[in-house]
FIKOLZA-1660 file (N, C-alpha, C; in steps of 0.1 Angstrom, whole numbers, plus 5000, padded with zeros to 4 digits):
% residues 155
   i   px   py   pz ch aa at
   1 4991 5131 4814  A  M  N
   1 4988 5122 4825  A  M CA
   1 4988 5133 4836  A  M  C
   2 4984 5127 4847  A  S  N
   2 4980 5133 4861  A  S CA
   2 4990 5130 4869  A  S  C
   3 4994 5133 4881  A  G  N
   3 5003 5126 4895  A  G CA
   3 4995 5116 4899  A  G  C
   4 5004 5104 4907  A  P  N
   4 4995 5096 4912  A  P CA
   4 4987 5101 4921  A  P  C
   5 4979 5092 4928  A  A  N
   5 4973 5096 4941  A  A CA
   5 4983 5090 4951  A  A  C
   6 4978 5101 4966  A  P  N
   6 4988 5097 4977  A  P CA
   6 4986 5084 4977  A  P  C
   7 4997 5074 4982  A  I  N
   7 4994 5061 4994  A  I CA
   7 4997 5065 5009  A  I  C
   8 4990 5058 5017  A  E  N
   8 4986 5058 5031  A  E CA
   8 4998 5053 5041  A  E  C
   9 5008 5050 5033  A  G  N
   9 5021 5050 5039  A  G CA
   9 5022 5029 5036  A  G  C
  10 5030 5028 5043  A  F  N
  10 5036 5011 5042  A  F CA
  10 5034 5006 5055  A  F  C
  11 5020 4996 5053  A  R  N
  11 5014 4992 5066  A  R CA
  11 5014 4978 5071  A  R  C
  12 5019 4974 5083  A  V  N
  12 5018 4964 5089  A  V CA
  12 5008 4962 5101  A  V  C
  13 5002 4949 5102  A  V  N
  13 4994 4945 5111  A  V CA
  13 4998 4941 5123  A  V  C
  14 4993 4942 5135  A  V  N
  14 5005 4936 5146  A  V CA
  14 4993 4930 5155  A  V  C
  15 4991 4918 5158  A  G  N
  15 4985 4915 5167  A  G CA
  15 4985 4897 5173  A  G  C
  16 4976 4892 5181  A  P  N
  16 4971 4902 5191  A  P CA
  16 4977 4906 5197  A  P  C
  17 4971 4917 5203  A  L  N
  17 4975 4927 5215  A  L CA
  17 4966 4922 5228  A  L  C
  18 4975 4928 5240  A  S  N
  18 4964 4929 5252  A  S CA
  18 4959 4941 5251  A  S  C
  19 4948 4939 5259  A  A  N
  19 4938 4954 5259  A  A CA
  19 4946 4963 5265  A  A  C
  20 4952 4965 5273  A  D  N
  20 4963 4976 5277  A  D CA
  20 4971 4983 5271  A  D  C
  21 4974 4980 5262  A  V  N
  21 4985 4984 5249  A  V CA
  21 4977 4998 5241  A  V  C
  22 4987 5005 5243  A  T  N
  22 4981 5020 5237  A  T CA
  22 4988 5022 5226  A  T  C
  23 4986 5033 5216  A  E  N
  23 4987 5034 5203  A  E CA
  23 5003 5043 5207  A  E  C
  24 5003 5052 5219  A  S  N
  24 5017 5060 5220  A  S CA
  24 5025 5047 5223  A  S  C
  25 5025 5037 5231  A  A  N
  25 5034 5026 5232  A  A CA
  25 5039 5023 5223  A  A  C
  26 5030 5016 5213  A  L  N
  26 5033 5010 5197  A  L CA
  26 5042 5017 5193  A  L  C
  27 5037 5033 5189  A  R  N
  27 5046 5041 5183  A  R CA
  27 5060 5041 5185  A  R  C
  28 5061 5045 5201  A  G  N
  28 5075 5045 5204  A  G CA
  28 5079 5030 5199  A  G  C
  29 5078 5019 5207  A  F  N
  29 5080 5006 5201  A  F CA
  29 5088 5006 5187  A  F  C
  30 5078 5007 5176  A  F  N
  30 5082 5008 5165  A  F CA
  30 5087 5016 5156  A  F  C
  31 5089 5024 5163  A  S  N
  31 5096 5037 5156  A  S CA
  31 5112 5032 5158  A  S  C
  32 5116 5023 5167  A  S  N
  32 5127 5017 5165  A  S CA
  32 5134 5009 5147  A  S  C
  33 5119 5009 5142  A  C  N
  33 5124 5003 5125  A  C CA
  33 5124 5014 5115  A  C  C
  34 5120 5026 5121  A  G  N
  34 5117 5039 5110  A  G CA
  34 5104 5048 5113  A  G  C
  35 5102 5056 5109  A  L  N
  35 5094 5067 5110  A  L CA
  35 5079 5061 5108  A  L  C
  36 5075 5062 5118  A  V  N
  36 5058 5057 5121  A  V CA
  36 5051 5071 5119  A  V  C
  37 5042 5068 5105  A  T  N
  37 5034 5080 5104  A  T CA
  37 5019 5079 5108  A  T  C
  38 5015 5068 5116  A  A  N
  38 5003 5065 5122  A  A CA
  38 5000 5050 5128  A  A  C
  39 4992 5052 5136  A  V  N
  39 4991 5041 5145  A  V CA
  39 4977 5040 5146  A  V  C
  40 4966 5028 5149  A  S  N
  40 4952 5028 5148  A  S CA
  40 4952 5012 5156  A  S  C
  41 4942 5012 5168  A  L  N
  41 4939 5003 5172  A  L CA
  41 4932 4998 5167  A  L  C
  42 4927 4987 5168  A  V  N
  42 4913 4980 5158  A  V CA
  42 4911 4967 5166  A  V  C
  43 4897 4965 5171  A  S  N
  43 4890 4954 5176  A  S CA
  43 4878 4951 5167  A  S  C
  44 4881 4938 5167  A  D  N
  44 4872 4933 5156  A  D CA
  44 4859 4926 5162  A  D  C
  45 4858 4927 5176  A  N  N
  45 4845 4922 5182  A  N CA
  45 4843 4908 5178  A  N  C
  46 4851 4898 5175  A  G  N
  46 4851 4885 5172  A  G CA
  46 4851 4884 5157  A  G  C
  47 4851 4893 5147  A  S  N
  47 4848 4890 5133  A  S CA
  47 4859 4885 5124  A  S  C
  48 4870 4885 5130  A  G  N
  48 4882 4882 5123  A  G CA
  48 4893 4893 5117  A  G  C
  49 4883 4904 5110  A  G  N
  49 4888 4917 5105  A  G CA
  49 4903 4917 5101  A  G  C
  50 4911 4923 5103  A  Y  N
  50 4926 4926 5096  A  Y CA
  50 4935 4912 5103  A  Y  C
  51 4940 4906 5095  A  G  N
  51 4951 4895 5098  A  G CA
  51 4939 4879 5101  A  G  C
  52 4946 4871 5104  A  S  N
  52 4940 4855 5112  A  S CA
  52 4934 4854 5124  A  S  C
  53 4939 4867 5130  A  F  N
  53 4941 4868 5147  A  F CA
  53 4929 4876 5155  A  F  C
  54 4919 4869 5163  A  P  N
  54 4910 4876 5165  A  P CA
  54 4915 4889 5178  A  P  C
  55 4903 4896 5179  A  G  N
  55 4908 4906 5192  A  G CA
  55 4916 4917 5189  A  G  C
  56 4922 4925 5198  A  L  N
  56 4928 4937 5195  A  L CA
  56 4940 4936 5189  A  L  C
  57 4944 4944 5175  A  R  N
  57 4951 4946 5169  A  R CA
  57 4958 4959 5163  A  R  C
  58 4969 4962 5160  A  A  N
  58 4970 4974 5156  A  A CA
  58 4974 4975 5139  A  A  C
  59 4973 4987 5134  A  V  N
  59 4976 4988 5120  A  V CA
  59 4986 5000 5124  A  V  C
  60 4999 5002 5118  A  I  N
  60 5011 5010 5118  A  I CA
  60 5016 5011 5108  A  I  C
  61 5015 5025 5103  A  S  N
  61 5018 5032 5090  A  S CA
  61 5033 5034 5093  A  S  C
  62 5044 5031 5083  A  F  N
  62 5052 5037 5079  A  F CA
  62 5056 5046 5070  A  F  C
  63 5065 5053 5071  A  L  N
  63 5069 5062 5060  A  L CA
  63 5074 5057 5048  A  L  C
  64 5087 5047 5051  A  R  N
  64 5091 5039 5040  A  R CA
  64 5087 5023 5040  A  R  C
  65 5091 5019 5029  A  Q  N
  65 5089 5003 5028  A  Q CA
  65 5099 4998 5032  A  Q  C
  66 5108 5000 5038  A  D  N
  66 5121 4992 5041  A  D CA
  66 5118 4994 5057  A  D  C
  67 5109 5003 5061  A  S  N
  67 5108 5005 5077  A  S CA
  67 5095 4991 5082  A  S  C
  68 5086 4992 5073  A  A  N
  68 5076 4980 5073  A  A CA
  68 5081 4968 5073  A  A  C
  69 5090 4961 5063  A  T  N
  69 5101 4954 5065  A  T CA
  69 5105 4950 5075  A  T  C
  70 5112 4961 5083  A  K  N
  70 5119 4954 5092  A  K CA
  70 5114 4954 5104  A  K  C
  71 5100 4959 5106  A  A  N
  71 5090 4956 5115  A  A CA
  71 5088 4940 5113  A  A  C
  72 5083 4938 5101  A  V  N
  72 5080 4925 5101  A  V CA
  72 5091 4911 5104  A  V  C
  73 5100 4914 5097  A  T  N
  73 5116 4908 5101  A  T CA
  73 5119 4908 5112  A  T  C
  74 5118 4918 5120  A  S  N
  74 5125 4920 5137  A  S CA
  74 5115 4914 5148  A  S  C
  75 5101 4916 5141  A  F  N
  75 5092 4914 5154  A  F CA
  75 5081 4903 5150  A  F  C
  76 5078 4898 5140  A  H  N
  76 5071 4888 5140  A  H CA
  76 5074 4874 5146  A  H  C
  77 5062 4874 5157  A  L  N
  77 5066 4858 5163  A  L CA
  77 5074 4859 5176  A  L  C
  78 5080 4871 5176  A  N  N
  78 5087 4873 5186  A  N CA
  78 5079 4876 5200  A  N  C
  79 5087 4876 5213  A  P  N
  79 5078 4881 5227  A  P CA
  79 5078 4897 5226  A  P  C
  80 5067 4902 5227  A  L  N
  80 5061 4914 5226  A  L CA
  80 5055 4920 5233  A  L  C
  81 5057 4931 5243  A  L  N
  81 5046 4934 5249  A  L CA
  81 5035 4925 5256  A  L  C
  82 5042 4916 5262  A  G  N
  82 5036 4906 5272  A  G CA
  82 5032 4892 5262  A  G  C
  83 5036 4892 5250  A  G  N
  83 5031 4881 5249  A  G CA
  83 5040 4876 5231  A  G  C
  84 5032 4862 5224  A  N  N
  84 5036 4864 5210  A  N CA
  84 5028 4869 5202  A  N  C
  85 5034 4878 5190  A  I  N
  85 5024 4887 5179  A  I CA
  85 5029 4883 5169  A  I  C
  86 5020 4886 5161  A  Q  N
  86 5021 4883 5145  A  Q CA
  86 5027 4897 5139  A  Q  C
  87 5033 4899 5132  A  V  N
  87 5035 4912 5125  A  V CA
  87 5038 4910 5109  A  V  C
  88 5027 4917 5101  A  C  N
  88 5028 4910 5088  A  C CA
  88 5021 4924 5080  A  C  C
  89 5029 4926 5068  A  H  N
  89 5024 4936 5059  A  H CA
  89 5008 4934 5057  A  H  C
  90 5002 4944 5059  A  V  N
  90 4986 4948 5054  A  V CA
  90 4984 4945 5040  A  V  C
  91 4994 4953 5029  A  Q  N
  91 4993 4947 5018  A  Q CA
  91 5003 4957 5006  A  Q  C
  92 5008 4951 5000  A  P  N
  92 5022 4958 4991  A  P CA
  92 5015 4970 4988  A  P  C
  93 5024 4983 4985  A  P  N
  93 5023 4992 4983  A  P CA
  93 5013 4993 4969  A  P  C
  94 5005 5000 4963  A  D  N
  94 4998 5002 4954  A  D CA
  94 4996 5016 4948  A  D  C
  95 5001 5021 4936  A  V  N
  95 5000 5035 4930  A  V CA
  95 4994 5036 4918  A  V  C
  96 4980 5041 4920  A  K  N
  96 4974 5040 4905  A  K CA
  96 4976 5055 4900  A  K  C
  97 4979 5054 4890  A  V  N
  97 4983 5067 4878  A  V CA
  97 4970 5068 4866  A  V  C
  98 4965 5082 4864  A  F  N
  98 4954 5083 4855  A  F CA
  98 4960 5085 4846  A  F  C
  99 4959 5082 4830  A  V  N
  99 4963 5084 4817  A  V CA
  99 4954 5091 4811  A  V  C
 100 4953 5103 4803  A  G  N
 100 4944 5108 4799  A  G CA
 100 4945 5109 4786  A  G  C
 101 4935 5114 4775  A  D  N
 101 4937 5123 4759  A  D CA
 101 4943 5114 4753  A  D  C
 102 4941 5096 4753  A  L  N
 102 4950 5089 4747  A  L CA
 102 4939 5086 4733  A  L  C
 103 4948 5083 4721  A  P  N
 103 4937 5082 4708  A  P CA
 103 4928 5071 4712  A  P  C
 104 4916 5075 4701  A  P  N
 104 4900 5063 4702  A  P CA
 104 4910 5051 4698  A  P  C
 105 4918 5048 4689  A  D  N
 105 4923 5037 4684  A  D CA
 105 4933 5029 4693  A  D  C
 106 4936 5031 4706  A  L  N
 106 4945 5026 4712  A  L CA
 106 4941 5016 4719  A  L  C
 107 4948 5003 4720  A  Y  N
 107 4943 4992 4726  A  Y CA
 107 4950 4989 4742  A  Y  C
 108 4945 4984 4750  A  E  N
 108 4949 4980 4763  A  E CA
 108 4965 4973 4762  A  E  C
 109 4964 4964 4751  A  E  N
 109 4979 4959 4748  A  E CA
 109 4991 4971 4746  A  E  C
 110 4985 4980 4736  A  D  N
 110 4998 4991 4735  A  D CA
 110 4998 4999 4746  A  D  C
 111 4987 5002 4756  A  L  N
 111 4988 5008 4767  A  L CA
 111 5000 5001 4780  A  L  C
 112 4999 4989 4778  A  K  N
 112 5006 4979 4788  A  K CA
 112 5024 4980 4783  A  K  C
 113 5019 4978 4768  A  A  N
 113 5038 4978 4760  A  A CA
 113 5043 4991 4767  A  A  C
 114 5033 5004 4766  A  L  N
 114 5041 5015 4766  A  L CA
 114 5047 5015 4780  A  L  C
 115 5042 5006 4794  A  F  N
 115 5043 5011 4805  A  F CA
 115 5051 4997 4812  A  F  C
 116 5054 4987 4802  A  Q  N
 116 5061 4977 4804  A  Q CA
 116 5074 4976 4810  A  Q  C
 117 5084 4985 4805  A  S  N
 117 5094 4988 4809  A  S CA
 117 5097 4990 4827  A  S  C
 118 5084 4990 4831  A  Y  N
 118 5086 4995 4848  A  Y CA
 118 5080 4981 4853  A  Y  C
 119 5092 4975 4859  A  T  N
 119 5091 4965 4862  A  T CA
 119 5081 4959 4877  A  T  C
 120 5076 4969 4878  A  D  N
 120 5066 4965 4889  A  D CA
 120 5054 4973 4883  A  D  C
 121 5051 4970 4874  A  L  N
 121 5038 4975 4866  A  L CA
 121 5023 4959 4873  A  L  C
 122 5018 4966 4875  A  N  N
 122 5005 4958 4880  A  N CA
 122 4994 4953 4874  A  N  C
 123 4988 4967 4869  A  E  N
 123 4980 4964 4861  A  E CA
 123 4976 4975 4849  A  E  C
 124 4970 4974 4837  A  V  N
 124 4969 4982 4831  A  V CA
 124 4951 4983 4827  A  V  C
 125 4946 4991 4828  A  H  N
 125 4931 4994 4827  A  H CA
 125 4928 5005 4820  A  H  C
 126 4923 5003 4806  A  L  N
 126 4917 5014 4795  A  L CA
 126 4902 5010 4797  A  L  C
 127 4898 5024 4795  A  L  N
 127 4883 5028 4796  A  L CA
 127 4879 5031 4785  A  L  C
 128 4865 5030 4777  A  P  N
 128 4862 5030 4763  A  P CA
 128 4859 5042 4763  A  P  C
 129 4861 5047 4748  A  P  N
 129 4860 5061 4740  A  P CA
 129 4851 5066 4749  A  P  C
 130 4848 5084 4750  A  K  N
 130 4839 5092 4757  A  K CA
 130 4838 5101 4750  A  K  C
 131 4827 5108 4750  A  G  N
 131 4825 5123 4743  A  G CA
 131 4824 5124 4726  A  G  C
 132 4828 5137 4720  A  T  N
 132 4823 5135 4706  A  T CA
 132 4839 5137 4699  A  T  C
 133 4850 5134 4706  A  S  N
 133 4866 5134 4702  A  S CA
 133 4868 5120 4700  A  S  C
 134 4861 5110 4709  A  G  N
 134 4866 5095 4710  A  G CA
 134 4875 5092 4719  A  G  C
 135 4884 5103 4723  A  N  N
 135 4896 5100 4731  A  N CA
 135 4891 5093 4740  A  N  C
 136 4906 5084 4747  A  R  N
 136 4904 5077 4761  A  R CA
 136 4912 5078 4771  A  R  C
 137 4908 5069 4780  A  C  N
 137 4917 5074 4791  A  C CA
 137 4916 5063 4799  A  C  C
 138 4929 5058 4811  A  G  N
 138 4928 5048 4816  A  G CA
 138 4935 5048 4829  A  G  C
 139 4938 5038 4835  A  F  N
 139 4945 5037 4848  A  F CA
 139 4956 5025 4849  A  F  C
 140 4966 5032 4852  A  V  N
 140 4978 5022 4855  A  V CA
 140 4984 5022 4869  A  V  C
 141 4984 5008 4870  A  R  N
 141 4990 5003 4887  A  R CA
 141 5004 5002 4888  A  R  C
 142 5010 5002 4898  A  F  N
 142 5023 5006 4901  A  F CA
 142 5024 4996 4915  A  F  C
 143 5033 4990 4913  A  G  N
 143 5038 4984 4929  A  G CA
 143 5046 4995 4936  A  G  C
 144 5049 5005 4936  A  S  N
 144 5057 5015 4941  A  S CA
 144 5055 5029 4938  A  S  C
 145 5058 5037 4946  A  Q  N
 145 5057 5052 4944  A  Q CA
 145 5064 5054 4934  A  Q  C
 146 5080 5050 4936  A  A  N
 146 5090 5053 4929  A  A CA
 146 5089 5050 4913  A  A  C
 147 5084 5039 4908  A  S  N
 147 5080 5036 4894  A  S CA
 147 5072 5044 4886  A  S  C
 148 5060 5046 4898  A  A  N
 148 5050 5055 4893  A  A CA
 148 5057 5071 4891  A  A  C
 149 5065 5078 4901  A  N  N
 149 5071 5087 4897  A  N CA
 149 5080 5088 4884  A  N  C
 150 5088 5077 4884  A  R  N
 150 5095 5077 4874  A  R CA
 150 5085 5076 4858  A  R  C
 151 5076 5067 4859  A  A  N
 151 5065 5071 4846  A  A CA
 151 5065 5080 4840  A  A  C
 152 5057 5091 4852  A  I  N
 152 5052 5103 4849  A  I CA
 152 5065 5115 4846  A  I  C
 153 5077 5110 4850  A  A  N
 153 5087 5115 4846  A  A CA
 153 5090 5117 4832  A  A  C
 154 5091 5104 4830  A  E  N
 154 5094 5100 4818  A  E CA
 154 5088 5102 4806  A  E  C
 155 5072 5102 4803  A  L  N
 155 5068 5100 4799  A  L CA
 155 5056 5111 4794  A  L  C
% end
């Protein structure tokens, strides 16, 4: 098995925001929830984009999931930077792990059974046999980096 792909952090979307809000101001404000690793201002030009609100919003990445959750629980629909805003999780973390050199007679159910003890197993995908050996490979998706790391260390 190879290691999991790096994740982009635990993200929340914040908006709608007034046009004079800066990335620096948002970083400073949301750092009260935990370590902010990135802030990006996004304008949808009326297309809807992230979240269900038009206009300017920000995507804020935190190092830890509990920091993103604190941002949502602390600031969603509270007066902030001049108005009521929404703070929502962009998506739950998802970590994909490549699993290689699998026997040709392995079925997807077998691979799922192998990883079933990891409670936040999201998906198992087994690719068809390739090459002269007939060996297979696949991908296993976890809901957290911790579970992916535990699977890698234990298997």
